[in-house]
Every structure is written in C-alpha cells, then in structure tokens.
C-alpha positions as CSV (number, residue, x, y, z in Angstrom):
1,M,101.5,70.4,132.5
2,S,99.2,69.3,129.6
3,I,95.9,67.6,130.0
4,L,95.5,65.1,127.2
5,E,92.1,63.5,127.9
6,I,89.3,63.9,130.4
7,R,86.4,61.5,130.9
8,S,83.6,61.4,133.4
9,F,81.9,58.1,134.4
10,R,78.4,58.5,135.7
11,A,77.8,54.9,136.8
12,A,80.9,54.4,139.0
13,D,78.9,53.8,142.1
14,H,75.1,53.9,142.5
15,D,74.7,55.4,145.9
16,I,76.5,58.7,145.6
17,D,75.7,61.9,143.8
18,Q,79.2,62.5,142.5
19,Y,80.8,61.5,139.2
20,L,84.1,59.7,138.7
21,V,86.5,61.8,136.6
22,V,89.6,60.3,135.0
23,A,92.2,62.5,133.3
24,K,95.4,61.7,131.3
25,V,98.0,64.3,132.2
26,R,101.5,64.8,130.7
27,E,104.1,66.6,132.8
28,R,107.1,68.1,131.1
29,L,110.1,69.2,133.2
30,A,112.0,72.2,131.9
31,V,115.8,72.1,132.1
32,S,117.4,75.5,132.1
33,K,120.2,76.1,129.7
34,Q,122.4,77.4,132.5
35,A,122.2,74.0,134.2
36,A,123.0,72.2,131.0
37,Q,126.0,74.4,130.3
38,R,127.3,74.3,133.9
39,F,129.7,71.4,133.1
40,H,132.6,72.3,130.9
41,V,133.5,69.5,128.6
42,E,136.6,69.5,126.5
43,R,135.8,69.0,122.9
44,F,138.6,67.9,120.6
45,N,138.9,69.0,117.0
46,L,138.1,65.6,115.5
47,R,138.0,67.0,112.0
48,K,141.8,67.0,112.0
49,L,141.7,63.2,112.0
50,N,140.6,63.4,108.4
51,E,144.2,64.5,107.5
52,L,146.5,61.4,107.0
53,Q,149.5,63.0,108.7
54,V,147.7,64.1,111.8
55,R,146.0,60.7,112.1
56,N,149.3,58.9,111.9
57,Q,150.8,61.2,114.5
58,Y,147.8,60.5,116.8
59,Q,148.1,56.7,116.3
60,I,151.8,56.8,117.1
61,K,151.2,58.9,120.2
62,I,148.5,56.6,121.5
63,S,150.6,53.4,120.8
64,N,153.5,54.9,122.7
65,K,151.3,55.7,125.6
66,Y,149.9,52.1,125.6
67,A,153.4,50.7,125.5
68,A,154.2,52.6,128.6
69,L,150.9,51.4,130.3
70,E,151.8,47.8,129.6
71,N,154.7,48.1,132.1
72,L,152.3,49.1,134.9
73,N,150.7,46.3,136.9
74,D,147.2,47.6,137.5
75,S,145.4,44.3,137.2
76,K,144.3,44.6,140.8
77,D,142.6,48.0,140.5
78,I,140.6,48.2,137.3
79,N,139.4,51.7,138.0
80,R,142.9,53.1,138.3
81,A,143.8,51.4,135.0
82,W,140.8,52.9,133.3
83,E,141.7,56.4,134.7
84,N,145.2,56.0,133.3
85,I,144.0,55.0,129.9
86,K,141.4,57.8,129.8
87,E,143.9,60.5,130.8
88,N,146.5,59.3,128.3
89,I,143.9,59.4,125.5
90,K,142.8,63.0,126.6
91,I,146.4,64.2,126.8
92,S,147.3,62.8,123.4
93,A,144.2,64.2,121.8
94,K,144.8,67.7,123.3
95,E,148.4,67.7,122.1
96,I,147.8,66.4,118.6
97,L,144.2,67.5,117.7
98,G,143.8,70.5,119.9
99,L,140.5,71.8,121.3
100,Y,137.4,72.5,119.2
101,E,136.7,76.2,119.1
102,L,133.0,77.1,119.3
103,K,131.7,79.5,116.7
104,Q,131.1,83.0,117.8
105,H,127.4,83.9,117.3
106,Y,126.8,87.5,116.6
107,P,123.5,89.1,117.5
108,W,121.3,89.6,114.5
109,F,119.8,92.9,115.6
110,D,122.8,95.2,115.4
111,N,123.3,98.9,114.7
112,V,122.5,98.4,110.9
113,C,119.2,96.9,111.8
114,L,118.5,99.7,114.3
115,H,119.3,102.3,111.6
116,I,117.0,100.7,109.1
117,F,114.3,100.3,111.7
118,G,114.6,104.1,112.4
119,Q,114.3,104.9,108.7
120,R,111.2,102.7,108.4
121,K,109.6,104.4,111.5
122,R,110.3,107.9,110.1
123,A,108.8,106.9,106.7
124,K,105.6,105.7,108.4
125,M,105.3,108.9,110.4
126,Q,105.5,111.0,107.1
C-alpha cells in the first residue's frame, strides 16, 4: 500500500478538538507467478506461417475442415458450433504448425562464475 497524499483540515467543525485527516492511498495487489503459470496454454509456432508452403498447407487444412462443418446443422446451438470451429482450428494448427518450444534459460551463476568468485576471494585475502 502506498500513501500518495495526506492533508489535515483544521476548520472541519468548530466544536471539536480533533482535526479532519484526508489521505489518498494506492493499493497494489500482487499476483504470484505460480498462479499466473497455473494454466497451461498451447502456443503454436506461428513463425512457420511465414513460409509459403506451410501457409498453403494450413489454408487447405482449414478449408477442408470448414467444408466438413458446413454439412453439420448447428444453427440451433451456437455454442456447440463455436466449439467445433475452435477445436478444428486448434487441431489443424497443432498438425501443421506444431507447438512453440519455450527457450531454456540457463542460470547465470554457474560453476565458472563460482570458480572466478573463489579466485577473487583468494586474491583479496592475499
């Protein structure tokens, strides 16, 4: 919590011996990283769409899926129709594009740093 501004008003009421205090306060809620990463979201490798051959394959796959969806009569239940469309897009993207691989981050303080730190400590001791 951060207090942005505080003011006291002496003449709020004439018959009391207390002052009116007004404060502007800002509250920040912290979100833990674990809560944010709890939901696993499939990320597709969208950079593959820059290649013309892969883009054409994806367009053909999607158009074939939509052609199959036109035969279904889901005009009564719009939610079911949306779920079908969404799943067909996800399946096509997973087959053609594949999933995006997150980069592996290596710790910056490794054995080499530890060795250099030890040398520095020994040099200071001498």
